[in-house]
TORVO-608196 format. One record per residue: x, y, z of N, C-alpha, C in turn. Coordinates in steps of 0.2 Angstrom, whole numbers, plus 5000, padded with zeros to 4 digits. Layout:
// TORVO-608196
XYZXYZXYZ
...
// end
This chain:
// TORVO-608196
495048394640495548384647495448274648
495748254645495948184645495648164657
495148104657494848084664495648064667
495948064664496648004668496948084673
496848154669497348204673496848214678
496248204679495848254683495748204689
496048114687496048054695496848094697
497248104693497948114695497948174699
497548234699497148294704497148234713
496548204710496648144716497348154720
497548134717497848074721498548154723
498648204718498948244723498748294730
497848284730497448314733497548264741
497548204738497848144746498248164748
498848154744499548164747499648254750
499248294747499548364750499148394758
498548324758498148314763498648294770
499048244766499548184770499848264772
500148284772500748334773500448364775
500048414773499948464780499248414785
499548364787498748354794499448364799
499848354800500348364804500348454808
500148484804500148564802499648614809
499148574806498448554810498348534815
498948494817498648454826499448444827
499848504828500348494833500348484838
499848524842499948524848499448464853
499148414845498848344851499248294851
499948304843500348254838500748264845
501148324848501648334849501448294857
500848284864500548284868500548194865
500248164861499948114861500648074858
501448064857501848064856502448084863
502248134867502548134872503348184871
502848234863503648274865503548364862
503948394863503648454865503348464857
503348554857502848574852503248584846
503648604847504148614841504848534838
504648504844504748434841504548394836
503848394839503448394835503248414825
503448514828503648534820504048514815
504748484819505248444816504948374812
504348364813504048314808503848354800
503348424801503448414796504248454791
504748484794505348494791505648404788
505248364791505348284790505348254785
504548294781504248264778504448304773
504648384774504848424766505748404763
505948384768506648364770506848284763
506148234766506148174760506048194757
505348234753505248244749505948274743
506148354747506748344744507148314742
507448274746507948234744507648164740
507048124742507148044743506648054739
506348094736505648094727506348074723
506848124721507148074715507548044713
507648004720507947944720507347864721
506747874721506347854720506047854714
506047924709505747914705506047884700
507047884701507647834695507347774699
507047754703507047684704506447664703
505947704699505447664696505247714688
506147714687505947754681505847684675
506147634674505847584671505447544670
504647584677504247524676503747564672
503247524671502647574667502047614674
501847674672501747734676501247734677
500847664678500347654681500547624687
500947544685501347524690501447564694
501847594694502147624697501847684700
501347714700500847754705500547694708
500347624706500047584711500547584717
501047584715501747564723501747614724
501847684723502047744727501447774731
500647724729500247724733500247694742
500447614737500647604742501247594749
501547644746502147664752501947714755
501547764750500947834757500647794760
500247754757499947714764500147664768
500547624766500947594771501147634780
501547704775501847764781501347784781
500747814782499947824784499847794789
500047734788499547654793500147694800
500847694798501247684803501347744807
501047804802501047864807500347864811
499747814809499347804815499247794821
499747714820499947664824500747704828
500747734826501647754830501647774835
501847714840501947714849502547774849
502847804849503547854850503547884842
504047934845504347994838504647984833
505047924838505747904829505047844826
504547814829504147794824503747834818
503647874824503047934819503447984816
504347994817504848024811504747974806
505047924806505147864801504447874796
504047884798503447884794503347934790
503548004792503548054789503948044785
504548024784505048024781504747974774
504447914776504047884771503547924766
503147914770502547984766502848014758
503448064762503748154762503848114754
504448084755504848024747503948024743
503847954746503147944740502748004735
502648054742502348104739502648134734
503248174735503748194731503648144725
503748094722503848054719503248074712
502548014718501948044714501848114710
502048174716502048234711502148224703
503048234704503448214698503448164693
502848114694502548054688501848094686
501548134692500948154689500748204685
501348264685501448304680501748284674
502248254673502348224666502148184664
501548134667500748094664500548164663
500448204664499848244663500248304657
501048294655501148334649501048264643
501148194645500948144641500448134637
499948134641499348134640498948184637
499448244635498948294632499548314627
499148364623499548394616499848454617
500448454613500848504618500448584619
500148624616499848664616499448674620
499048624626498648614632499148584636
499648594637499848554641500448594648
499948664647499948714654499348674657
498948684655498048694657497948614661
498348584656498348484660498748504666
499648524668499748544676499448564677
498848634675498648664680497548634684
497448574679496948524683497348504690
498048454689498348414689498448434697
498848524697499148534701498548564707
497948584703497048594707497248554715
497448494713497348444719497848454725
498348524722498548554726498248604732
497848654727497648704731497048674732
496548634732496348594733496448554740
496948534740497348544747497348584753
497548624751497648684755497048694759
496748694751496048754754495448694756
495448634757495048584760495248504762
496048504761496248444764496648464772
497048524772497248534778496448554785
496148604781495448594787494948544787
495148484783494748434786494948374789
495748374789496448334793496148354799
496348414801496248464806495648454813
494948464808494248434810494148374814
494348324808494548254810495048214817
495448274818495748244820495848274829
495448334826495148374833494448324837
493948324832493648274836493748204837
494048174834494148094833494748074838
495348114839495848124841496448104832
496948134833497448144828497648094825
497548034824497847964825497347944819
496647954820496147954815496048004810
496648054809496548084805497248034798
497648044802497947984797497547924794
497247894798496647834795496147864788
495947904790495647954788495747954780
496747984781496947994774497047914771
497447884775497147794774496947774766
496347814770495747784768495747814761
495747874759495647924753496147914749
496947884751497447864748497047814744
496847744747496347664744495947744738
495347774742494947784734495247794729
495947864729496347864724496647834722
496847764726497147704719496847674718
495947654718495847624716495547674709
495147744710495247794703496047794700
496347784702496947794697497047694691
496747654697496647574694496447594687
495747614688495047614683495247674680
495247734679495447784674496047804672
496647774671497347804670497547724666
497647754659497747704653498347694655
498547634651499147574652499547614648
500147634649500847654646501247614649
501947614640502547604641502847644649
503347634649503747614654504047684651
504447774653504447804650505447804651
505847784656506347774656506947734654
506747744648507147684644508047714644
508047744643508747794645509047774649
509847754650510247754656510047814659
510247804669509947854673510847894669
511247904666511747944665511347984660
511147964654510648024648510448044653
509748024655509348064662509848124664
510348124664510648154671510748234666
510848204658511248254655511048314652
510148324653509848384652509948414660
510048414664510548444670511048494668
511448474664511948534658511748604656
511148604658510648664651510748714657
510948784656510748834662510148864662
509748844656509048884654508848844662
508848774661508648734666508548774673
509148764677509348774681509248844686
509148924677508948964678508248954682
507748904676507248914677506748844682
507348824685507148794696507348834700
507748914698507848944702507448994704
507049014699506449034696505749014703
505848964701505348924705505348914712
506148924714506348914722506048984726
506149044719506249094721505349124722
505149094718504149104720503949064724
504149034728503748974731504249004738
504649024740505049044742504449104744
504449154742504249214741503449194745
503249144742502349144744502349124753
502749074753502849034760503149094766
503549114764503749164770503449194774
502849224769502249274772501849214775
501749134771500849094770501249074778
501849064779502049004787501649044791
501749144793501349174796501349214794
500549174791499949224791499549234798
499549174801499049154806499049234815
499849224817500049294823500249364815
500249314812500049434809499249424809
499049404806498149414806497949444814
498349404817497849394826498449474828
498949444827499249494832499449584832
499649594824499549644820499049664818
498649634815498049654812497349674816
497349604821496849594826496449574825
496349504821495749484820495849414826
495149394827495249354833495449304830
495649224834496049174833495549144827
494749144831494149104826494049144820
494449204816494149234814494849174807
495249194809495849164805495549124800
495449054804495149024797494749004791
494449064792493849074788494449114782
494849164785495049224779495849154777
496049114779496249044777495849024773
495149014770495048994767494749024759
494549094763494949124756495349144753
495949124758496849144752496749064750
496549034752496548954746495848954740
495548984740495048984738495149034731
495849084732496249134728496549084725
496849044729497549014725497048954718
496548914720496148894714495848924709
495548994710495449054707496149064700
496649084704497349104700497749014697
497348964701498048914695497448924688
496848904689496448914684496548984677
496649034680496649084676497649054671
497949074678498749054675498948994670
498448924670498648854667498148894660
498048934660497348964655498048974651
498649024653499149054649499749034647
499848994651500348964653500948954648
500148904643500748874637500948934630
500648984632500949044628501249084630
501149064637501749184639501749144646
502149084646502349064654503149114658
503649154654503949184655503749264656
503249294652502949354653502549334663
502049264661501549254669502049254673
502449234673503049214681503349294678
503449324676503949414676503249424683
502449434677501949474680501849444687
501749374689501749354694501949374700
502749374697503149404703503349454705
503149524700502849594700502249604707
501749554706501349584710501349574715
501549484715501849464724502049504726
502849524722503149594726502649654731
501849684728501649724727501449704731
500949634732500549634735500949614741
501449594745501649594749502049624753
502349684750502449744751501849794754
501349794751500549824756500649764760
500349714762500449684765500949714772
501449724771501949724777501849814778
501649854774501349944775500749934781
500349894779499749914781499249834784
499749804788499649744788499049744798
499149814802498749834803498149884802
497749874797497349914793497049844791
496149804793495849744792495949744785
495649784782495349774774495849764769
496349824770497049814766497549734766
497349734773497749664774497749594771
496949594773496649534770496549564764
496549604757496649624752497349594750
497749624753498149624750498749514751
498249484758498249424758498049374750
497249404750496949374742497549374739
497849424738498049444733498949404730
499049374736499549344737499349264735
498749244735498249174734498549184727
498449254725498049234718498549234713
499349244717499849264711500549214714
500149184721500849154724500949074722
500749034725501148964724500548944716
500048994713499748984708500248984702
500749014700501349014696501548924695
501348904696501348834699501348774690
501048824686501048794679501148824675
501448894673501948934671502748894673
502848874679503348844683503548804678
503148744681503048684675503148674667
503248704661502848714654503648774656
503948824660504648834655505248774660
504948754662505248694667505448654660
504848644656504848574651505248604644
505248664644505348684639506248704641
506448724645507148724646507448674648
507148624649507348524654507048494647
506448444647506048394647505548394653
504948314646504348364651504648264657
505048234656505048194661504948174666
504748104670504748124678505348144682
505948114682506648144684506648234685
506648244681506648304678505948354682
505448324681504748374684504848344693
505248294694505348274703505748334706
506348344701506848354704506648444705
505948474700505948544699505348524705
505148504710505048474715505348494720
505748464719506248464725506448554727
506648574721506748654720506048684726
505448674723504848724724504948684735
505048624736505248594742505448634746
506148644741506748704746506448774745
506448794741505548884741505448864750
504848814749504548794756504948814762
505548784762505748774766506348854770
506548864762506948924764506648984764
505848994763505549034764505049044771
504948974774504748994781505148994790
506048954784506548944790506849024790
506949074784507049104784506449164788
505849144785505449194789505349234798
505449134797505849104808506149214809
506849204806507349234807507149324807
506749304803506749384799506149414807
505649364808505349384817505849414821
506349374822506749354828506949424826
507249464819507649494819507249594817
506649574819506149614815505549604817
505549574819504849564819504049554814
503549534817503049484813503249534805
503049584805503149624798503649574794
504049564799505049534795504649494788
504149444791504149384782503849414779
503549464778503249474774503749514767
504149574773504749594768505049564768
505449514768505649454765505449414758
504749394761504549404755504449434747
504549474749504349534744505249554742
505749534745506349544743506549474737
506249424740506349364737506249364731
505549384732505149394723505449424718
505649494720506449554718506549484714
507149444717507749394714507249364711
506749344711506349284707506349354699
506049384697506149454692506549444691
507349444694508049454691508149394687
507849314691507949274683507449254678
506949304680506749274674506749354668
506849414671506849444664507249454659
507849414661508249424653508049384649
507749284649507349304645506949314644
506649344646505949404643506349434641
506749474642506649534637507149494629
507349434630507749394625507249384620
506549364624506149354621505649384614
505649464619505449534615505849554611
506349544611506749534603506849514598
506449464599506449404594505749374594
505349434595504549414594504149374595
503749374595503149304600503249234598
503849224595503749174591504449124599
504449054597504949034600505449064603
505749044606506349064608506749004605
507249034598507849004596508448964600
508749014604508848974608508648914611
508148904613507848894620507848804614
508048734621508148694619507448654617
507448614611506848574610506448544617
505948504617505348494621505448424620
505648394616505548304615505948284622
505448264627505548204631505548134630
506048094636505948034634505147994634
504748024637504348014638503948004633
503948074629503548064624503848024615
504347974619504547924611504247874614
503647854621503647804623502647784620
502447724618502047724615501347674620
500847694620500447654624500547574622
500447544627500347474629499747454626
499847394620499647364617499047304621
// end
């Protein structure tokens, strides 16, 4: 695996740490800005919305720029956003800071996945995406508690200064470790959009939304479920969430090994297992060992489907930056749908509601995968003749001399 792939993972770890910073410091941020906790929570929504809507726009703007230059520009925008967050005297400027960092983070995600595909051979792309996505898993495992500890000990603004410093380190590593490549966006914007006419691509994007939506419907409310239903002390929950994060790292590694050859089968199996774990959690949330086992299971087969999701999207569309960024937007929609609908489920049926909702979304995801899985099964283990070629604009570019 090229060294540059690991460098990209460090960048994503930095972006995810910033994304989760507000979630771990809601009360201090709300107090510091003189707003309610619910208003502070809208900063998380603003970040996600900027990722989903602003990320693709920023990707198009940078599509004709060499990727190394584009990444450095994104680090600059991202760093400026975090500095603004650390200095924000009021809620309006903090909101602007989250929008800026959210758009930069999503564009960075899409470009990083595209570069991972570009820097590696086709037969190991799934593994490369898994390495890059380890930045996301480690951000959940380490970045969230790290920013929370720093913010609680030294003040919430210090957490954003720490992320800014981490972004500077990642930018230096990128400048040193990433090779110089030609820009991948020689196509006109209209030509880049042509790929979105493919039904198979939209089906793959829908699957990704449902995979993430099912997981985040539950993940968003793990803490109240574990304390109010399962009966764990509040001080125990962070340890359980660390165990969940460790499970995502393990699951991401396994899925990355399988995604290149069995992307659709892995997605079908992962969704089926997730539905089982979510259902089990809902049924036995009041039984400590079973609840923890179900939660760890969700960690193993939830967001860890990312490498298989990316491989399927590449085969249905291409591995270009715009496709990857739009894919990231659909993943973000899954986060927004899962967390928002999970809250509605709590209002309707109580704290077990998000778990039942997650199981339903996982079953919906299976419905989007099953037709392709059956078609591939009928045609044998070879590539699906109906699938579009995987040639992407970025694969036609050559390294700069």
